[in-house]
N, C-alpha and C positions, 0 to 999 in steps of 0.2 A: 963582808963577814969573813971570819977566819975559820980554819979547821976546828979550833977549839969551840967556836960557837956552834958549828954543825954537830959536833960530838955532844954538846949539852942538849941541843934540840932532840937528837936521836935518843938520848937517855930519857927525856920527858915522854916521847912517844912510846918507848919500850915500857916504861912504867905504866902508862895508860893502858896498853894492851894487857899487861900482867894483871892490873886491877880489874879489867873487864873479865878476864878469865877467872879470877878469884870470885867475882860476883856471880858468874855462871855456875861455878861449883857450889856456891852458897845456895843458889836457887835450884840446884839439882839438875842442871842442864849440861849438855856436852860442850867441851871447849871449842869444838868445831862448829857449833851452832851459832850463827850470826845473830846479833841482837841490835837494837837501836844504837846502843853505845858504840858498837863496832862500826856501824855506818857513819856515825858522827866523827869518830877518830879517823876513819879512812878518808872522809871528805876533808877534814882539817889537814891531814897529812898531804893529800894531793895539792891543796892550796898552798901549803908551806913550801912544798917542793917547787911549785911554779914560781913563787917569790924568789927562792934561792937560785933557780935557773936564770931568772931575769936579772938578778943581782950579780951573778958570777957565771959566765959561759962555761967555765971549767968544772962547775958543780956536776957531780955524777949521781943521779938519783938511784942508780943500782947500788952503788957503794953505800949510800945513805940508808936505803931500805935494808940492805944486808946488816948494817950496824944495828938497826932496830930489832931485827929478827934473831940476833945472836944472844 
């Protein structure tokens, strides 16, 4: 995979977290309150990171997670 691919995946996960936060607002919950969707997104993120690390030993999960949180 290339850097451009990692950027695309980071955008997907970022959008998923944003949508989850919007859903919480709609339901009148705090953004900091975890829900089932957050758990699913987190599990998927962990699995994707493992795949990326196995595919490319130079992959940095900290950089990837930072890209998602910005």
